[in-house]
MARLUMRO-13488 format. One record per residue: residue number from 1; residue in one letter; x negated, y, z negated of N, C-alpha, C, O in turn. Coordinates in steps of 0.05 Angstrom, whole numbers. Atoms other than C-alpha are relative to their C-alpha. Last residue first. Example, Ala and Ser with C-alpha at 12.3 -4.5 7.8 and 13.67 -1.06 7.14 Angstrom:
BEGIN
(2, S, (16, -24, 1), (-273, -21, -143), (15, 22, -14), (5, 44, -18)),
(1, A, (-18, -24, 0), (-246, -90, -156), (-18, 24, 0), (-39, 24, -13)),
//
This chain:
BEGIN
(86, P, (-21, -12, -19), (1449, -2452, 16), (1, 28, 5), (17, 37, 21)),
(85, I, (-10, -22, 14), (1380, -2476, -11), (22, 14, 19), (17, 24, 41)),
(84, F, (-26, -4, -7), (1366, -2543, 19), (13, 20, -15), (33, 14, -28)),
(83, L, (-4, 4, -29), (1289, -2549, 17), (29, 7, 9), (32, 18, 31)),
(82, I, (17, -20, -15), (1277, -2525, -52), (6, 3, 29), (9, 25, 40)),
(81, E, (-13, -27, 8), (1335, -2565, -83), (-16, 23, 13), (-5, 44, 19)),
(80, E, (-23, -4, -12), (1310, -2626, -44), (17, 25, -8), (34, 35, 7)),
(79, W, (7, -4, -27), (1240, -2618, -73), (26, 7, 20), (26, 26, 35)),
(78, V, (8, -30, -3), (1268, -2611, -142), (-7, 5, 27), (1, 26, 37)),
(77, A, (-22, -16, 8), (1305, -2676, -139), (-8, 31, 4), (6, 47, 15)),
(76, R, (-21, -3, -23), (1250, -2711, -102), (25, 17, -6), (36, 30, 12)),
(75, F, (14, -14, -21), (1199, -2690, -157), (20, 2, 26), (25, 23, 38)),
(74, A, (-1, -30, 5), (1246, -2713, -211), (-11, 17, 19), (-1, 39, 24)),
(73, Y, (-27, -5, -1), (1254, -2782, -179), (4, 32, -4), (17, 46, 11)),
(72, L, (-5, 0, -26), (1178, -2787, -171), (29, 8, 6), (34, 24, 25)),
(71, F, (11, -24, -10), (1169, -2766, -244), (5, 2, 32), (9, 24, 42)),
(70, L, (-15, -24, 9), (1217, -2819, -264), (-9, 25, 11), (7, 42, 21)),
(69, Y, (-26, 2, -14), (1184, -2874, -222), (19, 25, -8), (33, 37, 8)),
(68, A, (6, -12, -28), (1115, -2852, -247), (27, -1, 16), (32, 16, 33)),
(67, M, (5, -31, 1), (1142, -2856, -320), (-7, 7, 28), (2, 29, 36)),
(66, V, (-26, -12, 3), (1172, -2928, -307), (-3, 30, 1), (13, 44, 13)),
(65, C, (-17, 3, -24), (1107, -2951, -276), (25, 14, -4), (34, 28, 14)),
(64, L, (7, -17, -21), (1069, -2925, -335), (13, 0, 26), (16, 21, 38)),
(63, V, (-10, -28, 9), (1113, -2959, -384), (-10, 21, 19), (5, 40, 26)),
(62, V, (-27, 0, -3), (1103, -3027, -347), (12, 30, -6), (28, 42, 8)),
(61, F, (0, -2, -27), (1027, -3019, -345), (30, 5, 7), (35, 22, 25)),
(60, I, (10, -26, -5), (1025, -3005, -420), (7, 6, 31), (16, 27, 39)),
(59, A, (-20, -22, 6), (1066, -3067, -431), (-5, 29, 6), (13, 44, 11)),
(58, G, (-23, 5, -17), (1019, -3109, -390), (20, 20, -7), (31, 34, 10)),
(57, M, (5, -13, -26), (961, -3077, -427), (20, -3, 20), (24, 15, 36)),
(56, F, (1, -30, 3), (991, -3098, -493), (-4, 17, 28), (11, 35, 36)),
(55, L, (-29, -5, 3), (1004, -3170, -468), (2, 33, -3), (16, 46, 11)),
(54, G, (-10, 2, -27), (930, -3175, -444), (30, 6, -3), (40, 18, 16)),
(53, F, (8, -22, -15), (910, -3150, -512), (10, 1, 26), (18, 22, 35)),
(52, Y, (-17, -25, 7), (955, -3200, -544), (-11, 25, 11), (5, 43, 16)),
(51, Y, (-25, 2, -7), (923, -3257, -504), (19, 26, -7), (34, 37, 9)),
(50, G, (-2, -5, -30), (850, -3235, -507), (30, -2, 7), (38, 13, 24)),
(49, V, (5, -28, -8), (855, -3225, -583), (4, 4, 29), (17, 23, 37)),
(48, S, (-22, -21, 5), (892, -3287, -595), (-5, 26, 10), (12, 40, 22)),
(47, E, (-20, 5, -24), (841, -3334, -562), (23, 21, -3), (35, 31, 16)),
(46, E, (10, -12, -24), (785, -3307, -606), (20, 1, 21), (23, 20, 36)),
(45, E, (10, 20, -19), (823, -3318, -671), (-8, 12, 26), (3, 32, 35)),
(44, I, (-12, 2, -27), (828, -3261, -720), (-12, -24, 13), (-35, -32, 8)),
(43, D, (-27, 14, 2), (819, -3260, -797), (11, -7, 28), (32, -20, 30)),
(42, P, (2, 29, 6), (745, -3243, -795), (24, -16, 1), (23, -40, 4)),
(41, C, (-27, 9, 6), (749, -3182, -752), (1, -29, -9), (5, -48, 7)),
(40, V, (-18, -23, -1), (686, -3141, -753), (29, -10, -7), (44, 1, -23)),
(39, E, (9, -19, 22), (640, -3198, -775), (18, 22, -1), (24, 31, -23)),
(38, K, (-9, 13, 28), (677, -3252, -734), (-7, 18, -21), (7, 17, -42)),
(37, L, (-29, -2, 2), (670, -3204, -672), (12, -12, -27), (31, -2, -40)),
(36, L, (-11, -26, 2), (598, -3194, -686), (31, 4, -1), (42, 20, -16)),
(35, A, (6, -8, 28), (585, -3267, -694), (6, 28, -7), (16, 33, -29)),
(34, S, (-19, 16, 20), (621, -3282, -629), (-6, 6, -27), (13, 9, -42)),
(33, T, (-26, -13, -3), (581, -3226, -593), (21, -12, -16), (36, 2, -29)),
(32, E, (-1, -25, 14), (517, -3254, -619), (23, 15, 1), (29, 28, -19)),
(31, P, (1, 2, 28), (532, -3324, -601), (-2, 24, -13), (11, 26, -35)),
(30, G, (26, 4, 8), (554, -3306, -529), (-3, -3, -32), (15, 8, -46)),
(29, L, (18, -20, 11), (626, -3310, -516), (-29, -10, -5), (-34, -34, -9)),
(28, S, (25, 11, 9), (672, -3354, -474), (-21, 25, -7), (-29, 42, 9)),
(27, G, (1, 16, 20), (742, -3330, -472), (-27, -10, -11), (-31, -16, -35)),
(26, F, (-22, 19, 0), (751, -3308, -402), (-1, -16, -24), (4, -40, -23)),
(25, N, (13, 25, 0), (681, -3272, -399), (23, -21, -2), (15, -44, -2)),
(24, R, (14, 1, -24), (712, -3203, -384), (-10, -28, 6), (-11, -36, 30)),
(23, L, (-18, 0, -23), (765, -3209, -438), (-13, -4, 26), (-2, -18, 43)),
(22, L, (-15, 26, 4), (715, -3230, -493), (20, -2, 25), (23, -24, 36)),
(21, K, (19, 24, -9), (665, -3176, -469), (16, -25, 1), (13, -42, 20)),
(20, L, (0, 1, -26), (726, -3127, -473), (-22, -19, 12), (-20, -28, 35)),
(19, T, (-25, 11, -10), (741, -3149, -543), (-2, 1, 31), (8, -17, 44)),
(18, C, (-2, 28, 4), (669, -3142, -566), (24, -12, 15), (22, -34, 27)),
(17, A, (18, 14, -19), (663, -3074, -533), (0, -31, -4), (-1, -46, 16)),
(16, P, (-8, 2, -28), (726, -3049, -565), (-20, -15, 18), (-13, -30, 36)),
(15, C, (23, 6, -19), (704, -3064, -635), (8, -3, 27), (10, -27, 35)),
(14, R, (25, 3, 15), (747, -3033, -689), (-24, -5, 17), (-45, 7, 15)),
(13, I, (8, -29, 8), (803, -3009, -643), (-27, -3, -16), (-44, 14, -12)),
(12, F, (10, -14, -25), (804, -3079, -609), (-7, 28, -9), (-27, 38, 1)),
(11, C, (30, 14, -12), (805, -3115, -675), (-8, 17, 22), (-31, 26, 22)),
(10, K, (21, -11, 17), (863, -3069, -699), (-27, -10, 7), (-46, 6, 7)),
(9, M, (1, -28, -8), (903, -3088, -636), (-22, 13, -18), (-40, 27, -8)),
(8, A, (14, 0, -24), (890, -3162, -650), (-7, 29, 8), (-29, 36, 15)),
(7, S, (28, 5, 9), (915, -3149, -722), (-20, -4, 26), (-44, 2, 23)),
(6, S, (13, -23, 12), (975, -3117, -696), (-29, -6, -10), (-46, 11, -9)),
(5, F, (4, -22, -22), (990, -3173, -646), (-10, 26, -13), (-27, 39, -1)),
(4, K, (24, 9, -16), (979, -3228, -699), (-4, 24, 20), (-27, 33, 24)),
(3, S, (24, -5, 14), (1023, -3189, -750), (-22, -9, 15), (-44, 2, 12)),
(2, G, (5, -30, 6), (1081, -3176, -701), (-29, 2, -15), (-45, 20, -8)),
(1, M, (9, -14, -24), (1083, -3245, -674), (-11, 27, -5), (-31, 36, 5)),
//
């Protein structure tokens, strides 16, 4: 799984427009976009790019939610310190 995931991420870094077109069209590409994707990333399957990029975006979303929760917790702690000064 690691090699497919890393190759899908490398493909996204090399040609983000191709990958986003693939994601936007739910796997159906035009012939020129498919040819460009095969030229840029010859070893990758089109289905795995969308799947692993979606998995990566889901992980990023979870990390950002955890960070937002931690910042909210820290903000509440600081705000309560400011309001309840003895």
